[in-house]
C-alpha positions in Angstrom: 8.2 -4.3 -23.8 8.0 -6.5 -20.7 10.8 -8.0 -18.7 10.5 -11.7 -17.8 12.6 -13.4 -15.1 13.0 -17.2 -15.7 13.9 -19.5 -12.8 14.5 -22.9 -14.4 17.4 -25.2 -13.7 17.1 -26.9 -17.1 19.3 -24.4 -18.9 18.4 -25.8 -22.4 14.7 -25.2 -21.6 15.4 -21.8 -20.0 17.3 -20.8 -23.2 14.4 -22.0 -25.4 11.9 -20.1 -23.2 14.1 -16.9 -23.4 14.3 -17.1 -27.3 10.5 -17.6 -27.6 9.7 -14.7 -25.3 12.2 -12.4 -27.1 10.7 -13.4 -30.5 7.5 -11.8 -29.3 9.2 -8.5 -28.6 9.8 -8.8 -24.9 13.0 -9.2 -22.8 14.0 -12.2 -20.8 16.8 -13.4 -18.6 17.3 -16.7 -16.7 19.2 -17.3 -13.5 22.1 -19.6 -13.0 22.5 -18.7 -9.3 19.8 -20.7 -7.5 20.9 -19.5 -4.0 20.4 -15.8 -4.7 17.1 -15.6 -6.5 15.9 -12.5 -4.6 19.1 -10.6 -5.3 18.7 -11.3 -9.0 15.0 -10.5 -8.9 15.6 -7.1 -7.4 18.5 -6.3 -9.8 16.4 -7.2 -12.9 13.1 -5.8 -11.6 10.9 -8.0 -13.9 7.3 -7.6 -14.9 6.7 -11.4 -14.5 8.5 -14.5 -13.1 8.4 -18.0 -14.6 9.2 -20.3 -11.7 10.0 -24.0 -11.8 9.0 -25.9 -8.7 11.8 -28.4 -8.4 15.0 -26.3 -8.0 18.5 -26.7 -6.4 18.8 -25.6 -2.8 15.2 -24.3 -2.3 12.1 -25.1 -4.3 9.9 -22.7 -6.3 7.4 -22.4 -3.5 10.0 -21.0 -1.2 11.1 -18.4 -3.7 7.5 -17.5 -4.5 6.9 -16.9 -0.8 10.0 -14.7 -0.5 9.0 -12.6 -3.6 5.5 -12.2 -2.2 7.0 -10.5 0.9 8.2 -7.6 -1.3 6.3 -7.7 -4.6 3.0 -8.5 -6.3 4.6 -9.2 -9.6 2.8 -12.1 -11.5 4.4 -15.5 -10.9 3.7 -18.4 -13.2 4.7 -21.9 -11.9 6.2 -24.4 -14.3 6.3 -28.1 -13.3 5.9 -31.7 -14.6 4.1 -32.4 -11.3 0.8 -31.1 -12.6 -1.6 -33.0 -10.4 -4.4 -31.1 -8.7 -2.6 -30.9 -5.4 0.4 -29.2 -6.9 -1.7 -26.8 -8.9 -3.7 -25.8 -5.8 -0.6 -25.5 -3.7 1.0 -23.3 -6.4 -2.0 -20.9 -6.3 -2.1 -20.9 -2.5 1.6 -20.0 -2.3 1.0 -16.9 -4.3 1.2 -18.1 -7.9 -1.0 -16.6 -10.6 -1.0 -19.4 -13.2 0.5 -22.9 -13.8 2.2 -24.3 -17.0 2.6 -28.0 -17.3 5.8 -29.7 -18.5 6.7 -30.6 -21.2 6.1 -27.0 -22.1 4.3 -25.9 -25.3 6.0 -22.6 -25.9 3.0 -21.2 -27.8 0.7 -22.0 -24.9 3.3 -20.4 -22.6 3.2 -17.2 -24.6 -0.6 -17.1 -24.7 -0.8 -17.5 -21.0 1.9 -14.9 -20.3 0.3 -12.3 -22.6 -3.2 -12.8 -21.0 -1.7 -12.4 -17.5 0.4 -9.4 -18.5 -2.6 -7.6 -19.9 -4.7 -8.3 -16.8 -1.9 -7.1 -14.5 -0.5 -4.1 -16.3 -3.5 -2.7 -18.0 -4.6 -1.6 -14.5 -1.0 -0.6 -13.5 -0.6 -2.5 -10.3 3.1 -3.3 -10.3 4.7 -2.7 -6.9 7.5 -0.2 -6.9 10.4 -1.0 -4.5 13.7 0.5 -3.4 16.2 -1.8 -1.7 19.3 -1.5 0.4 21.0 -4.0 2.8 18.0 -6.3 2.5 15.5 -3.6 3.5 12.7 -2.9 1.0 10.9 0.4 0.8 7.5 0.0 -0.7 6.6 3.2 -2.6 2.9 2.2 -2.8 2.1 1.8 0.9 5.1 3.8 2.4 6.3 0.9 4.5 9.7 -0.5 5.0 10.2 -4.3 5.2 13.2 -6.0 6.8 13.7 -9.5 8.1 10.0 -10.3 7.5 9.0 -7.3 9.7 7.1 -4.2 8.5 8.4 -0.9 9.8 5.7 1.8 9.8 7.0 5.2 8.7 5.5 8.7 9.1 5.0 10.8 5.9 8.1 12.7 6.5 10.2 9.7 7.5 9.1 8.0 4.2 10.0 11.1 2.2 13.5 11.3 3.8 14.2 7.6 3.2 12.9 7.6 -0.3 15.0 10.6 -1.3 18.1 9.1 0.2 17.6 5.7 -1.4 16.9 7.3 -4.8 20.3 9.0 -4.4 22.1 6.1 -2.9 25.9 6.7 -2.8 25.4 10.5 -3.1 25.3 13.1 -0.4 21.8 14.7 -0.2 22.0 18.2 1.2 19.8 19.4 4.0 18.3 22.0 1.7 17.3 19.3 -0.8 15.6 17.3 1.9 13.8 20.4 3.2 12.5 21.1 -0.2 11.4 17.5 -0.7 9.6 17.4 2.6 7.9 20.7 2.8 7.8 22.3 -0.6 3.9 22.1 -0.5 3.6 23.1 3.1 4.2 26.1 5.3 7.9 26.8 6.2 9.2 24.9 9.2 12.4 25.3 11.1 15.4 23.4 9.9 15.7 21.7 13.3 12.5 19.8 12.3 14.5 17.9 9.7 17.1 16.8 12.3 14.3 15.6 14.6 12.7 13.5 11.7 16.1 12.0 10.7 16.9 11.1 14.3 13.5 9.5 14.8 13.9 7.5 11.5 17.4 6.3 12.6 16.0 5.0 15.9 13.3 3.0 14.0 16.0 1.6 11.6 18.3 0.7 14.5 15.5 -1.0 16.5 14.9 -3.2 13.4 18.6 -4.1 13.2 19.6 -1.6 10.5 22.4 0.2 12.4 24.3 3.0 10.6 21.8 2.9 7.7 22.0 6.7 7.2 25.3 8.5 7.5 25.7 12.2 8.4 28.1 14.2 6.4 28.8 17.2 8.6 28.3 20.5 6.8 26.9 18.7 3.7 23.9 16.5 4.5 23.1 12.8 4.6 24.0 9.7 2.6 23.1 6.1 2.3 26.4 4.5 1.4 26.6 1.9 -1.4 
C-alpha cells in the first residue's frame, strides 16, 4: 500500500482524488494548510505527491523546490495550465509527471501506478529524520538545514541518527558506544565525548544551538 499526499486547494476535487486512490487499495490524505506543506509532508511521509500549481500563498513550483531539498519522492503536477511552457517548467522544477485538468481519475490512477512501479521497484525512496527544521538524510549521511548541507563523519552521523531515532528519550553513553563501535576494536569512552563535542560545534555553527542536551550521569537526549 502506497501513501499519497494531495496538495490541491479545490477540496471537492481533492476529496474525489482521495476516494479514487483509496478504491485502488492505497492511502491518501489532502492538506488544508497551504502555509505548512513541508511540515505536513514530513509528518505523513508519503510515497508520492500530487501537486496543484496554483495554490494559496505559494505556488506548486515553490513547494516542489522545497520538497526536492529533502526528498526524491515522485511529484506529479496537476494544472489546467497545460501548455508546453508549463509542462516543461514543471519538469525542470523537479516534477516527474503532469496531469491536465479537468482530471480524468482513471488516467490519474494509471499514471500514478506506472510512476510508483518505476520508483519503488528499485527502492529509491529517500529516508529522512527531522528535528527543528534540520533533515538527516540516511542515504548519504548528510544533514541539511536552512538550505545548507552539513557534512558529517561516520561517527557523527551514527550519534545523530541514534539520538534522532530516540527523540525525547535519554540515550545512554553505553548505548551510543555500542552503536558506534560494535563492529570495531574497543576505543576509550573519552572518544565518544570528543565526537559529541565536535558534532555540537558543527550544529551550532549552522545555527542549531542546544540541539543535543547532556543528561549528567545518564547520557544524551534530543528534546521534543
